[in-house]
DOTORLO-799666 format. One record per residue: residue number from 1; residue in one letter; x, y, z of N, C-alpha, C in turn. Coordinates in Angstrom, 2 decimals, always signed. Layout:
<nodes>
<node num="NUM" residu="a" n_east="X" n_north="Y" n_up="Z" ca_east="X" ca_north="Y" ca_up="Z" c_east="X" c_north="Y" c_up="Z"/>
...
</nodes>
This chain:
<nodes>
<node num="1" residu="m" n_east="+0.95" n_north="-1.22" n_up="-0.01" ca_east="-0.18" ca_north="-0.38" ca_up="+0.03" c_east="+0.88" c_north="+0.90" c_up="+0.05"/>
<node num="2" residu="p" n_east="+0.47" n_north="+2.25" n_up="-0.83" ca_east="+1.54" ca_north="+3.41" ca_up="-1.06" c_east="+1.32" c_north="+4.35" c_up="+0.50"/>
<node num="3" residu="k" n_east="+2.00" n_north="+5.48" n_up="+0.39" ca_east="+2.08" ca_north="+6.04" ca_up="+1.72" c_east="+1.57" c_north="+7.53" c_up="+0.94"/>
<node num="4" residu="i" n_east="+0.50" n_north="+8.32" n_up="+1.46" ca_east="-0.21" ca_north="+9.24" ca_up="+1.46" c_east="-0.35" c_north="+10.22" c_up="+2.19"/>
<node num="5" residu="i" n_east="-0.32" n_north="+11.32" n_up="+1.33" ca_east="-0.27" ca_north="+12.62" ca_up="+2.37" c_east="-1.49" c_north="+13.72" c_up="+1.85"/>
<node num="6" residu="y" n_east="-2.62" n_north="+14.00" n_up="+2.07" ca_east="-3.40" ca_north="+14.69" ca_up="+1.96" c_east="-3.57" c_north="+16.16" c_up="+2.56"/>
<node num="7" residu="i" n_east="-3.45" n_north="+17.29" n_up="+2.13" ca_east="-3.64" ca_north="+18.35" ca_up="+3.37" c_east="-4.46" c_north="+19.54" c_up="+2.24"/>
<node num="8" residu="k" n_east="-5.39" n_north="+19.87" n_up="+3.12" ca_east="-6.45" ca_north="+21.13" ca_up="+2.47" c_east="-5.86" c_north="+22.26" c_up="+2.85"/>
<node num="9" residu="d" n_east="-5.82" n_north="+23.19" n_up="+1.84" ca_east="-5.19" ca_north="+24.64" ca_up="+2.01" c_east="-6.17" c_north="+25.59" c_up="+2.54"/>
<node num="10" residu="g" n_east="-6.18" n_north="+26.15" n_up="+3.43" ca_east="-7.10" ca_north="+26.98" ca_up="+3.80" c_east="-8.67" c_north="+26.86" c_up="+3.29"/>
<node num="11" residu="e" n_east="-8.76" n_north="+28.16" n_up="+3.51" ca_east="-10.58" ca_north="+27.65" ca_up="+2.87" c_east="-11.10" c_north="+28.19" c_up="+1.65"/>
<node num="12" residu="d" n_east="-10.19" n_north="+27.68" n_up="+0.90" ca_east="-10.70" ca_north="+28.28" ca_up="-0.58" c_east="-10.43" c_north="+26.48" c_up="-1.07"/>
<node num="13" residu="s" n_east="-10.27" n_north="+25.97" n_up="-0.34" ca_east="-10.15" ca_north="+24.20" ca_up="-0.59" c_east="-9.54" c_north="+23.39" c_up="-1.32"/>
<node num="14" residu="k" n_east="-8.28" n_north="+24.03" n_up="-1.95" ca_east="-7.66" ca_north="+23.88" ca_up="-2.36" c_east="-6.73" c_north="+22.94" c_up="-1.55"/>
<node num="15" residu="s" n_east="-6.15" n_north="+21.70" n_up="-2.34" ca_east="-5.47" ca_north="+20.88" ca_up="-1.12" c_east="-4.38" c_north="+20.41" c_up="-2.18"/>
<node num="16" residu="q" n_east="-3.33" n_north="+19.42" n_up="-1.55" ca_east="-2.15" ca_north="+18.87" ca_up="-1.90" c_east="-2.37" c_north="+17.56" c_up="-1.84"/>
<node num="17" residu="l" n_east="-1.79" n_north="+16.86" n_up="-2.62" ca_east="-1.99" ca_north="+15.43" ca_up="-2.75" c_east="-1.15" c_north="+14.76" c_up="-2.93"/>
<node num="18" residu="i" n_east="+0.03" n_north="+14.08" n_up="-1.67" ca_east="+0.98" ca_north="+13.27" ca_up="-2.41" c_east="+1.36" c_north="+11.59" c_up="-2.47"/>
<node num="19" residu="i" n_east="+1.36" n_north="+10.89" n_up="-3.17" ca_east="+1.26" ca_north="+9.83" ca_up="-2.94" c_east="+2.61" c_north="+9.06" c_up="-3.53"/>
<node num="20" residu="d" n_east="+2.84" n_north="+8.37" n_up="-2.38" ca_east="+4.58" ca_north="+8.00" ca_up="-2.47" c_east="+5.39" c_north="+8.70" c_up="-3.29"/>
<node num="21" residu="g" n_east="+5.27" n_north="+9.60" n_up="-2.95" ca_east="+6.56" ca_north="+11.13" ca_up="-3.22" c_east="+5.96" c_north="+11.60" c_up="-3.96"/>
<node num="22" residu="y" n_east="+4.84" n_north="+11.52" n_up="-5.06" ca_east="+4.91" ca_north="+12.15" ca_up="-5.93" c_east="+3.56" c_north="+13.51" c_up="-5.86"/>
<node num="23" residu="q" n_east="+3.59" n_north="+14.49" n_up="-6.12" ca_east="+2.06" ca_north="+15.27" ca_up="-6.27" c_east="+1.47" c_north="+15.05" c_up="-6.95"/>
<node num="24" residu="v" n_east="+0.10" n_north="+14.60" n_up="-7.14" ca_east="-0.89" ca_north="+14.40" ca_up="-8.04" c_east="-1.93" c_north="+15.47" c_up="-8.25"/>
<node num="25" residu="d" n_east="-2.40" n_north="+15.13" n_up="-8.99" ca_east="-3.86" ca_north="+16.55" ca_up="-8.54" c_east="-4.56" c_north="+15.99" c_up="-8.31"/>
<node num="26" residu="s" n_east="-4.98" n_north="+17.02" n_up="-7.25" ca_east="-6.11" ca_north="+16.64" ca_up="-5.88" c_east="-7.67" c_north="+16.90" c_up="-6.39"/>
<node num="27" residu="s" n_east="-7.86" n_north="+17.30" n_up="-7.82" ca_east="-8.77" ca_north="+18.08" ca_up="-7.78" c_east="-10.09" c_north="+16.44" c_up="-8.08"/>
<node num="28" residu="n" n_east="-9.64" n_north="+15.29" n_up="-8.26" ca_east="-10.46" ca_north="+14.10" ca_up="-8.66" c_east="-10.69" c_north="+13.49" c_up="-7.34"/>
<node num="29" residu="y" n_east="-10.53" n_north="+14.11" n_up="-6.19" ca_east="-10.40" ca_north="+13.58" ca_up="-4.84" c_east="-11.75" c_north="+14.68" c_up="-3.83"/>
<node num="30" residu="g" n_east="-12.54" n_north="+14.01" n_up="-3.66" ca_east="-13.48" ca_north="+14.82" ca_up="-2.33" c_east="-13.18" c_north="+14.14" c_up="-1.53"/>
<node num="31" residu="v" n_east="-12.48" n_north="+14.59" n_up="-0.76" ca_east="-13.03" ca_north="+14.51" ca_up="+0.73" c_east="-13.83" c_north="+15.82" c_up="+1.81"/>
<node num="32" residu="a" n_east="-14.12" n_north="+15.03" n_up="+2.81" ca_east="-15.10" ca_north="+16.10" ca_up="+3.22" c_east="-14.49" c_north="+17.04" c_up="+3.98"/>
<node num="33" residu="s" n_east="-15.56" n_north="+18.38" n_up="+4.12" ca_east="-14.97" ca_north="+19.68" ca_up="+4.21" c_east="-14.64" c_north="+19.77" c_up="+5.43"/>
<node num="34" residu="n" n_east="-15.10" n_north="+18.98" n_up="+6.41" ca_east="-14.49" ca_north="+19.13" ca_up="+7.78" c_east="-13.02" c_north="+18.05" c_up="+8.00"/>
<node num="35" residu="i" n_east="-12.24" n_north="+17.55" n_up="+7.04" ca_east="-11.06" ca_north="+17.14" ca_up="+6.98" c_east="-10.03" c_north="+18.42" c_up="+6.35"/>
<node num="36" residu="h" n_east="-8.82" n_north="+18.36" n_up="+7.30" ca_east="-7.97" ca_north="+18.95" ca_up="+7.17" c_east="-6.72" c_north="+18.10" c_up="+6.47"/>
<node num="37" residu="a" n_east="-6.28" n_north="+17.43" n_up="+7.00" ca_east="-5.48" ca_north="+16.40" ca_up="+5.96" c_east="-5.39" c_north="+14.64" c_up="+6.93"/>
<node num="38" residu="i" n_east="-5.20" n_north="+13.81" n_up="+6.14" ca_east="-5.13" ca_north="+12.55" ca_up="+6.02" c_east="-3.72" c_north="+12.37" c_up="+5.71"/>
<node num="39" residu="q" n_east="-2.82" n_north="+11.17" n_up="+6.71" ca_east="-2.26" ca_north="+10.95" ca_up="+6.52" c_east="-1.61" c_north="+9.56" c_up="+6.48"/>
<node num="40" residu="w" n_east="-1.33" n_north="+8.59" n_up="+5.81" ca_east="-1.00" ca_north="+7.18" ca_up="+5.58" c_east="+0.20" c_north="+6.69" c_up="+5.56"/>
<node num="41" residu="n" n_east="+0.71" n_north="+5.45" n_up="+6.43" ca_east="+2.12" ca_north="+5.01" ca_up="+5.87" c_east="+1.76" c_north="+3.63" c_up="+4.96"/>
<node num="42" residu="g" n_east="+1.05" n_north="+3.23" n_up="+4.64" ca_east="+1.17" ca_north="+1.88" ca_up="+4.31" c_east="+0.30" c_north="+1.19" c_up="+4.87"/>
<node num="43" residu="s" n_east="-0.21" n_north="+1.37" n_up="+5.94" ca_east="-0.59" ca_north="+0.30" ca_up="+6.83" c_east="-1.79" c_north="+0.85" c_up="+7.63"/>
<node num="44" residu="k" n_east="-1.62" n_north="+1.91" n_up="+7.87" ca_east="-2.00" ca_north="+2.72" ca_up="+9.33" c_east="-2.15" c_north="+4.03" c_up="+8.81"/>
<node num="45" residu="g" n_east="-2.77" n_north="+4.88" n_up="+9.63" ca_east="-3.27" ca_north="+6.49" ca_up="+9.36" c_east="-4.27" c_north="+7.18" c_up="+10.50"/>
<node num="46" residu="t" n_east="-3.63" n_north="+8.47" n_up="+9.86" ca_east="-4.62" ca_north="+9.09" ca_up="+10.89" c_east="-5.27" c_north="+10.96" c_up="+10.04"/>
<node num="47" residu="i" n_east="-6.54" n_north="+11.06" n_up="+10.83" ca_east="-7.20" ca_north="+12.06" ca_up="+9.97" c_east="-7.04" c_north="+13.24" c_up="+11.26"/>
<node num="48" residu="e" n_east="-7.05" n_north="+14.39" n_up="+10.56" ca_east="-6.61" ca_north="+15.79" ca_up="+11.18" c_east="-8.36" c_north="+16.08" c_up="+10.67"/>
<node num="49" residu="y" n_east="-8.58" n_north="+17.05" n_up="+11.42" ca_east="-9.87" ca_north="+17.72" ca_up="+11.69" c_east="-9.95" c_north="+19.38" c_up="+11.34"/>
<node num="50" residu="n" n_east="-10.45" n_north="+19.85" n_up="+10.64" ca_east="-10.49" ca_north="+21.37" ca_up="+11.07" c_east="-11.59" c_north="+21.66" c_up="+12.25"/>
<node num="51" residu="d" n_east="-12.66" n_north="+21.23" n_up="+11.83" ca_east="-13.44" ca_north="+21.38" ca_up="+13.07" c_east="-14.06" c_north="+21.07" c_up="+14.27"/>
<node num="52" residu="g" n_east="-12.54" n_north="+21.16" n_up="+15.42" ca_east="-12.30" ca_north="+20.51" ca_up="+16.67" c_east="-12.63" c_north="+19.48" c_up="+17.18"/>
<node num="53" residu="k" n_east="-12.65" n_north="+18.46" n_up="+16.09" ca_east="-13.25" ca_north="+17.23" ca_up="+16.17" c_east="-11.78" c_north="+16.50" c_up="+16.35"/>
<node num="54" residu="n" n_east="-11.40" n_north="+15.53" n_up="+17.52" ca_east="-10.12" ca_north="+15.09" ca_up="+17.74" c_east="-9.82" c_north="+13.92" c_up="+16.46"/>
<node num="55" residu="n" n_east="-8.24" n_north="+14.37" n_up="+16.29" ca_east="-7.66" ca_north="+13.77" ca_up="+15.61" c_east="-8.28" c_north="+12.10" c_up="+15.51"/>
<node num="56" residu="e" n_east="-8.40" n_north="+10.95" n_up="+14.06" ca_east="-8.76" ca_north="+9.93" ca_up="+14.53" c_east="-7.86" c_north="+9.03" c_up="+13.56"/>
<node num="57" residu="d" n_east="-7.34" n_north="+7.93" n_up="+14.02" ca_east="-6.40" ca_north="+6.94" ca_up="+13.73" c_east="-7.30" c_north="+5.89" c_up="+12.57"/>
<node num="58" residu="i" n_east="-6.84" n_north="+5.87" n_up="+11.39" ca_east="-7.61" ca_north="+4.62" ca_up="+11.06" c_east="-6.58" c_north="+3.65" c_up="+10.89"/>
<node num="59" residu="s" n_east="-7.17" n_north="+2.23" n_up="+10.19" ca_east="-6.67" ca_north="+1.43" ca_up="+9.61" c_east="-7.16" c_north="+0.85" c_up="+8.41"/>
<node num="60" residu="d" n_east="-7.94" n_north="+1.65" n_up="+7.49" ca_east="-8.17" ca_north="+1.10" ca_up="+6.26" c_east="-8.63" c_north="+2.73" c_up="+5.89"/>
<node num="61" residu="i" n_east="-7.82" n_north="+2.80" n_up="+4.45" ca_east="-7.83" ca_north="+3.88" ca_up="+3.76" c_east="-8.72" c_north="+3.89" c_up="+2.21"/>
<node num="62" residu="s" n_east="-9.82" n_north="+2.84" n_up="+2.51" ca_east="-9.95" ca_north="+2.41" ca_up="+0.88" c_east="-11.42" c_north="+3.38" c_up="+0.83"/>
<node num="63" residu="s" n_east="-11.96" n_north="+3.79" n_up="+1.63" ca_east="-12.70" ca_north="+4.73" ca_up="+1.58" c_east="-12.54" c_north="+5.72" c_up="+0.70"/>
<node num="64" residu="f" n_east="-11.56" n_north="+6.81" n_up="+0.84" ca_east="-11.62" ca_north="+7.67" ca_up="+0.23" c_east="-11.11" c_north="+7.64" c_up="-1.37"/>
<node num="65" residu="d" n_east="-10.74" n_north="+6.59" n_up="-1.90" ca_east="-10.86" ca_north="+5.63" ca_up="-3.20" c_east="-9.54" c_north="+6.69" c_up="-3.48"/>
<node num="66" residu="f" n_east="-8.36" n_north="+6.91" n_up="-2.77" ca_east="-6.87" ca_north="+6.92" ca_up="-3.72" c_east="-6.09" c_north="+6.34" c_up="-4.54"/>
<node num="67" residu="e" n_east="-6.38" n_north="+5.00" n_up="-4.33" ca_east="-5.08" ca_north="+3.99" ca_up="-4.76" c_east="-6.13" c_north="+3.80" c_up="-6.50"/>
<node num="68" residu="t" n_east="-7.53" n_north="+3.83" n_up="-6.24" ca_east="-7.86" ca_north="+3.41" ca_up="-7.62" c_east="-7.50" c_north="+4.59" c_up="-8.85"/>
<node num="69" residu="k" n_east="-7.87" n_north="+5.55" n_up="-7.90" ca_east="-7.94" ca_north="+7.31" ca_up="-8.94" c_east="-6.45" c_north="+7.32" c_up="-9.62"/>
<node num="70" residu="h" n_east="-5.60" n_north="+6.96" n_up="-8.76" ca_east="-4.26" ca_north="+7.38" ca_up="-8.41" c_east="-3.74" c_north="+6.05" c_up="-9.72"/>
<node num="71" residu="a" n_east="-4.23" n_north="+5.10" n_up="-9.67" ca_east="-3.86" ca_north="+4.22" ca_up="-10.84" c_east="-4.56" c_north="+4.69" c_up="-12.07"/>
<node num="72" residu="t" n_east="-5.33" n_north="+4.88" n_up="-12.19" ca_east="-6.24" ca_north="+5.33" ca_up="-13.02" c_east="-5.47" c_north="+6.43" c_up="-14.30"/>
<node num="73" residu="e" n_east="-4.98" n_north="+7.71" n_up="-13.01" ca_east="-4.45" ca_north="+8.69" ca_up="-13.70" c_east="-2.89" c_north="+8.28" c_up="-13.87"/>
<node num="74" residu="k" n_east="-2.03" n_north="+7.41" n_up="-13.11" ca_east="-0.97" ca_north="+6.77" ca_up="-13.58" c_east="-0.98" c_north="+6.08" c_up="-14.97"/>
<node num="75" residu="k" n_east="-1.81" n_north="+5.18" n_up="-15.22" ca_east="-2.14" ca_north="+4.35" ca_up="-16.68" c_east="-2.45" c_north="+5.75" c_up="-17.39"/>
<node num="76" residu="a" n_east="-3.02" n_north="+6.77" n_up="-17.73" ca_east="-3.42" ca_north="+7.76" ca_up="-18.62" c_east="-2.13" c_north="+8.82" c_up="-18.75"/>
<node num="77" residu="i" n_east="-1.25" n_north="+8.72" n_up="-17.90" ca_east="-0.01" ca_north="+9.29" ca_up="-17.86" c_east="+0.87" c_north="+8.51" c_up="-18.71"/>
<node num="78" residu="a" n_east="+1.09" n_north="+7.21" n_up="-18.16" ca_east="+1.89" ca_north="+6.42" ca_up="-19.26" c_east="+1.58" c_north="+5.93" c_up="-20.16"/>
<node num="79" residu="d" n_east="+0.18" n_north="+6.22" n_up="-20.43" ca_east="-0.39" ca_north="+5.72" ca_up="-21.99" c_east="+0.11" c_north="+7.06" c_up="-22.97"/>
<node num="80" residu="a" n_east="-0.03" n_north="+8.52" n_up="-22.30" ca_east="+0.22" ca_north="+9.48" ca_up="-22.99" c_east="+1.57" c_north="+9.51" c_up="-23.67"/>
<node num="81" residu="e" n_east="+2.75" n_north="+9.30" n_up="-22.59" ca_east="+4.15" ca_north="+8.94" ca_up="-22.42" c_east="+4.63" c_north="+8.33" c_up="-23.82"/>
<node num="82" residu="a" n_east="+3.77" n_north="+6.62" n_up="-23.80" ca_east="+4.22" ca_north="+5.34" ca_up="-24.49" c_east="+3.49" c_north="+6.01" c_up="-26.21"/>
<node num="83" residu="q" n_east="+2.62" n_north="+6.64" n_up="-26.42" ca_east="+2.49" ca_north="+7.46" ca_up="-27.64" c_east="+3.18" c_north="+8.72" c_up="-27.77"/>
<node num="84" residu="a" n_east="+3.88" n_north="+9.40" n_up="-27.25" ca_east="+4.52" ca_north="+10.60" ca_up="-27.84" c_east="+6.12" c_north="+9.66" c_up="-27.85"/>
<node num="85" residu="e" n_east="+6.48" n_north="+8.79" n_up="-27.32" ca_east="+7.80" ca_north="+7.91" ca_up="-27.56" c_east="+7.04" c_north="+7.02" c_up="-28.66"/>
<node num="86" residu="a" n_east="+6.21" n_north="+6.64" n_up="-28.89" ca_east="+6.02" ca_north="+5.67" ca_up="-30.50" c_east="+6.11" c_north="+6.90" c_up="-31.46"/>
<node num="87" residu="t" n_east="+5.59" n_north="+8.20" n_up="-31.46" ca_east="+5.45" ca_north="+9.27" ca_up="-32.36" c_east="+6.76" c_north="+9.54" c_up="-32.66"/>
<node num="88" residu="r" n_east="+7.66" n_north="+9.71" n_up="-31.31" ca_east="+8.94" ca_north="+10.16" ca_up="-31.47" c_east="+9.72" c_north="+9.75" c_up="-32.48"/>
<node num="89" residu="l" n_east="+9.57" n_north="+8.17" n_up="-32.35" ca_east="+9.95" ca_north="+7.17" ca_up="-33.03" c_east="+10.07" c_north="+6.91" c_up="-34.55"/>
<node num="90" residu="a" n_east="+8.55" n_north="+6.87" n_up="-34.65" ca_east="+8.28" ca_north="+7.06" ca_up="-36.08" c_east="+9.02" c_north="+7.77" c_up="-37.14"/>
<node num="91" residu="n" n_east="+9.05" n_north="+9.34" n_up="-35.89" ca_east="+9.22" ca_north="+10.11" ca_up="-36.94" c_east="+10.81" c_north="+10.86" c_up="-37.02"/>
<node num="92" residu="r" n_east="+11.68" n_north="+9.53" n_up="-36.46" ca_east="+13.09" ca_north="+9.34" ca_up="-36.89" c_east="+13.84" c_north="+9.54" c_up="-37.67"/>
<node num="93" residu="t" n_east="+14.66" n_north="+10.37" n_up="-38.59" ca_east="+15.18" ca_north="+10.59" ca_up="-39.61" c_east="+15.93" c_north="+9.13" c_up="-40.28"/>
<node num="94" residu="y" n_east="+16.15" n_north="+8.75" n_up="-41.21" ca_east="+17.18" ca_north="+7.69" ca_up="-41.48" c_east="+18.22" c_north="+7.67" c_up="-40.79"/>
<node num="95" residu="a" n_east="+19.01" n_north="+8.98" n_up="-40.86" ca_east="+20.43" ca_north="+8.74" ca_up="-40.25" c_east="+20.41" c_north="+8.59" c_up="-38.44"/>
<node num="96" residu="e" n_east="+19.22" n_north="+8.84" n_up="-37.98" ca_east="+18.67" ca_north="+8.90" ca_up="-36.37" c_east="+18.47" c_north="+7.01" c_up="-35.92"/>
<node num="97" residu="k" n_east="+18.26" n_north="+6.43" n_up="-37.15" ca_east="+17.60" ca_north="+5.18" ca_up="-36.90" c_east="+19.19" c_north="+4.64" c_up="-37.47"/>
<node num="98" residu="r" n_east="+19.92" n_north="+4.99" n_up="-38.49" ca_east="+21.42" ca_north="+4.52" ca_up="-38.56" c_east="+22.26" c_north="+4.33" c_up="-37.41"/>
<node num="99" residu="a" n_east="+22.31" n_north="+5.68" n_up="-36.40" ca_east="+23.13" ca_north="+5.38" ca_up="-35.63" c_east="+22.91" c_north="+4.90" c_up="-34.61"/>
<node num="100" residu="d" n_east="+21.39" n_north="+4.45" n_up="-34.91" ca_east="+20.81" ca_north="+3.45" ca_up="-33.28" c_east="+21.04" c_north="+2.37" c_up="-33.68"/>
<node num="101" residu="e" n_east="+21.46" n_north="+1.55" n_up="-34.64" ca_east="+21.94" ca_north="+0.94" ca_up="-35.13" c_east="+23.06" c_north="+0.15" c_up="-35.18"/>
<node num="102" residu="y" n_east="+23.93" n_north="+1.05" n_up="-35.95" ca_east="+25.33" ca_north="+0.80" ca_up="-36.14" c_east="+26.15" c_north="+0.44" c_up="-34.98"/>
<node num="103" residu="p" n_east="+26.70" n_north="-0.67" n_up="-34.80" ca_east="+27.64" ca_north="-1.55" ca_up="-33.76" c_east="+28.39" c_north="-0.02" c_up="-33.11"/>
<node num="104" residu="l" n_east="+28.97" n_north="-0.01" n_up="-31.96" ca_east="+30.06" ca_north="+0.57" ca_up="-31.53" c_east="+30.92" c_north="+0.51" c_up="-32.54"/>
<node num="105" residu="i" n_east="+31.82" n_north="+1.96" n_up="-32.22" ca_east="+33.29" ca_north="+1.73" ca_up="-32.78" c_east="+34.16" c_north="+0.68" c_up="-32.38"/>
<node num="106" residu="a" n_east="+33.71" n_north="+0.34" n_up="-31.35" ca_east="+34.95" ca_north="-0.58" ca_up="-30.71" c_east="+34.57" c_north="-1.76" c_up="-31.46"/>
<node num="107" residu="d" n_east="+33.60" n_north="-2.01" n_up="-31.36" ca_east="+33.31" ca_north="-3.32" ca_up="-32.12" c_east="+33.51" c_north="-3.48" c_up="-33.31"/>
<node num="108" residu="q" n_east="+33.24" n_north="-2.04" n_up="-34.54" ca_east="+33.85" ca_north="-2.06" ca_up="-35.81" c_east="+34.80" c_north="-2.15" c_up="-35.86"/>
<node num="109" residu="l" n_east="+36.00" n_north="-2.05" n_up="-35.28" ca_east="+37.05" ca_north="-1.73" ca_up="-34.84" c_east="+37.68" c_north="-3.23" c_up="-35.03"/>
<node num="110" residu="d" n_east="+37.11" n_north="-4.07" n_up="-34.65" ca_east="+36.81" ca_north="-5.59" ca_up="-33.83" c_east="+36.48" c_north="-6.24" c_up="-34.97"/>
<node num="111" residu="d" n_east="+35.75" n_north="-5.36" n_up="-35.69" ca_east="+34.80" ca_north="-6.55" ca_up="-36.72" c_east="+36.04" c_north="-6.39" c_up="-37.84"/>
<node num="112" residu="i" n_east="+36.39" n_north="-4.97" n_up="-38.55" ca_east="+37.43" ca_north="-5.01" ca_up="-39.22" c_east="+38.91" c_north="-5.79" c_up="-38.80"/>
<node num="113" residu="y" n_east="+39.02" n_north="-6.27" n_up="-37.74" ca_east="+40.64" ca_north="-6.64" ca_up="-37.52" c_east="+40.14" c_north="-8.51" c_up="-37.84"/>
<node num="114" residu="h" n_east="+38.93" n_north="-8.81" n_up="-37.41" ca_east="+38.80" ca_north="-10.29" ca_up="-37.41" c_east="+38.04" c_north="-10.56" c_up="-38.75"/>
<node num="115" residu="n" n_east="+37.27" n_north="-9.63" n_up="-39.61" ca_east="+36.87" ca_north="-10.23" ca_up="-41.07" c_east="+37.30" c_north="-8.90" c_up="-41.56"/>
<node num="116" residu="g" n_east="+38.12" n_north="-8.30" n_up="-41.57" ca_east="+38.87" ca_north="-6.96" ca_up="-42.85" c_east="+37.76" c_north="-6.00" c_up="-42.94"/>
<node num="117" residu="i" n_east="+38.25" n_north="-5.40" n_up="-43.75" ca_east="+36.89" ca_north="-4.73" ca_up="-44.81" c_east="+36.04" c_north="-4.81" c_up="-45.05"/>
<node num="118" residu="d" n_east="+36.32" n_north="-5.94" n_up="-45.87" ca_east="+35.14" ca_north="-6.11" ca_up="-46.58" c_east="+33.72" c_north="-6.73" c_up="-45.59"/>
<node num="119" residu="g" n_east="+34.17" n_north="-7.75" n_up="-44.97" ca_east="+33.66" ca_north="-7.88" ca_up="-43.49" c_east="+32.71" c_north="-6.69" c_up="-43.09"/>
<node num="120" residu="w" n_east="+33.51" n_north="-5.76" n_up="-42.62" ca_east="+32.83" ca_north="-4.63" ca_up="-42.04" c_east="+32.08" c_north="-3.68" c_up="-42.73"/>
<node num="121" residu="k" n_east="+32.10" n_north="-3.76" n_up="-44.35" ca_east="+31.43" ca_north="-3.03" ca_up="-44.96" c_east="+30.17" c_north="-3.76" c_up="-44.96"/>
<node num="122" residu="t" n_east="+30.05" n_north="-5.19" n_up="-45.02" ca_east="+28.74" ca_north="-6.04" ca_up="-44.80" c_east="+28.21" c_north="-5.70" c_up="-43.81"/>
<node num="123" residu="t" n_east="+28.87" n_north="-5.82" n_up="-42.69" ca_east="+27.90" ca_north="-4.82" ca_up="-40.97" c_east="+26.93" c_north="-3.57" c_up="-41.45"/>
<node num="124" residu="i" n_east="+28.11" n_north="-3.23" n_up="-42.06" ca_east="+27.40" ca_north="-1.58" ca_up="-41.85" c_east="+26.47" c_north="-1.62" c_up="-43.11"/>
<node num="125" residu="k" n_east="+26.64" n_north="-2.23" n_up="-44.37" ca_east="+25.41" ca_north="-1.82" ca_up="-45.89" c_east="+24.37" c_north="-2.74" c_up="-45.02"/>
<node num="126" residu="a" n_east="+24.00" n_north="-3.54" n_up="-44.08" ca_east="+22.93" ca_north="-4.07" ca_up="-43.72" c_east="+22.27" c_north="-3.09" c_up="-42.87"/>
<node num="127" residu="v" n_east="+22.97" n_north="-2.29" n_up="-42.48" ca_east="+22.22" ca_north="-0.86" ca_up="-42.00" c_east="+21.83" c_north="+0.00" c_up="-42.54"/>
<node num="128" residu="k" n_east="+22.79" n_north="+0.21" n_up="-43.30" ca_east="+21.72" ca_north="+1.19" ca_up="-44.56" c_east="+21.52" c_north="+0.69" c_up="-45.65"/>
<node num="129" residu="d" n_east="+21.40" n_north="-0.58" n_up="-45.93" ca_east="+20.06" ca_north="-0.94" ca_up="-46.35" c_east="+19.07" c_north="-1.14" c_up="-45.86"/>
<node num="130" residu="k" n_east="+19.11" n_north="-1.45" n_up="-44.58" ca_east="+17.92" ca_north="-1.51" ca_up="-43.82" c_east="+17.41" c_north="+0.04" c_up="-43.55"/>
<node num="131" residu="y" n_east="+18.02" n_north="+1.48" n_up="-43.33" ca_east="+17.83" ca_north="+2.68" ca_up="-43.56" c_east="+18.38" c_north="+3.41" c_up="-44.81"/>
<node num="132" residu="p" n_east="+17.50" n_north="+3.31" n_up="-45.89" ca_east="+18.34" ca_north="+4.08" ca_up="-46.72" c_east="+17.76" c_north="+5.33" c_up="-46.99"/>
<node num="133" residu="k" n_east="+18.53" n_north="+6.41" n_up="-47.26" ca_east="+18.60" ca_north="+7.62" ca_up="-47.12" c_east="+17.38" c_north="+8.45" c_up="-48.26"/>
<node num="134" residu="g" n_east="+16.09" n_north="+9.15" n_up="-47.70" ca_east="+15.37" ca_north="+9.69" ca_up="-48.09" c_east="+14.15" c_north="+8.89" c_up="-47.87"/>
</nodes>
């Protein structure tokens, strides 16, 4: 279970939500207006109230649904990042694609030593043929 810190800032009902050290958008989390803060350490926690009610120790945080909503947000972010990376990879130039596939210089020198220039040319030509200019 994650570590969660929820703090409502002042009377304007803005809040901060930190899950496992990462601040997340707190606007999707409805918390009762009399709650000032929730601290959860993974297995137990405390609710602090702003209406004079005594702090309350808790052993279950599932009623706040932080984990489910956070998982949904994390998946949406991961999906967007994956799509951006796929787009970036699809838009690479032939030179960038070649650079990623050419062997390291040390490996190319080793190829020349063991297989001669013609062997090295064969290795390089395979990459050039795979990613032609234009």
